[in-house]
C-alpha positions in Angstrom: 186.8 158.2 77.4 183.2 157.6 75.9 182.2 155.0 73.5 179.1 155.2 71.6 176.9 152.5 69.8 174.5 153.3 67.5 171.9 151.3 65.2 169.6 153.6 63.0 168.1 151.1 60.8 170.6 151.7 57.9 173.9 151.4 59.8 175.2 150.6 63.1 178.8 151.2 64.5 180.7 151.9 67.0 182.6 155.5 67.8 185.3 156.3 70.6 186.4 159.9 72.1 188.8 160.5 74.4 188.8 163.6 76.1 190.9 165.6 78.7 189.8 169.3 80.2 190.8 171.7 83.0 189.8 174.8 84.4 192.2 176.9 86.1 190.0 179.5 88.5 192.2 182.9 88.4 190.0 183.4 91.4 187.1 183.0 93.4 185.0 184.5 90.6 187.2 184.3 86.9 187.9 180.6 85.8 189.5 180.0 82.3 189.9 176.4 80.9 190.5 174.3 77.8 190.4 170.8 76.1 190.6 168.3 73.6 188.8 165.8 72.3 189.9 163.1 69.9 187.0 160.8 67.8 187.7 157.6 66.2 185.2 155.2 65.1 182.9 153.8 62.1 181.5 157.3 61.5 183.5 159.1 59.4 182.2 161.9 59.5 182.3 162.9 63.5 186.5 161.3 63.4 188.9 164.3 64.1 189.9 166.2 67.1 187.9 169.1 69.1 190.0 171.6 70.9 187.7 173.8 73.9 188.4 177.0 75.0 186.0 178.6 78.2 186.2 181.7 80.0 184.0 181.5 83.2 182.8 183.8 85.7 179.9 184.0 88.8 178.2 187.6 88.6 177.2 186.6 92.4 177.2 183.9 94.5 174.4 181.8 93.1 175.0 182.7 89.3 177.7 182.4 86.6 178.0 182.6 83.0 180.0 180.5 80.6 181.8 181.5 77.1 183.1 178.3 75.2 184.6 178.2 71.9 185.1 175.0 70.3 186.6 174.1 67.0 186.1 170.7 65.3 188.8 169.4 62.7 187.0 166.2 60.9 189.9 164.1 59.8 188.4 163.6 56.2 188.7 166.6 54.4 185.2 166.2 53.0 183.4 167.0 55.9 185.6 170.2 57.2 185.2 171.3 60.3 182.6 173.2 62.6 183.6 176.6 65.0 181.2 176.7 67.8 180.3 179.4 70.0 178.3 178.7 73.3 177.0 181.1 76.3 175.6 179.5 79.2 174.3 180.6 82.4 174.6 178.1 85.5 172.7 178.6 88.9 173.7 177.0 92.5 170.8 176.6 95.2 
């Protein structure tokens, strides 16, 4: 659960997010994950739900990459939704 308070000089308000996410390790090298976030509050453009799907894989014991897909569907039809793909590299030292 996340609560965000903001004041940018024009608008102040408060938004809340409730998230759940899980990862399943199919082996010591490969994992898949999913998550869901529900956002609500004063900022109408960020109210809605986000679905997250993820795939991760260690290429060696110290480095892994992950591919994530997030789909945000706004509660207000005017703002629509967004789809995001991200690729990340993680290192363990």
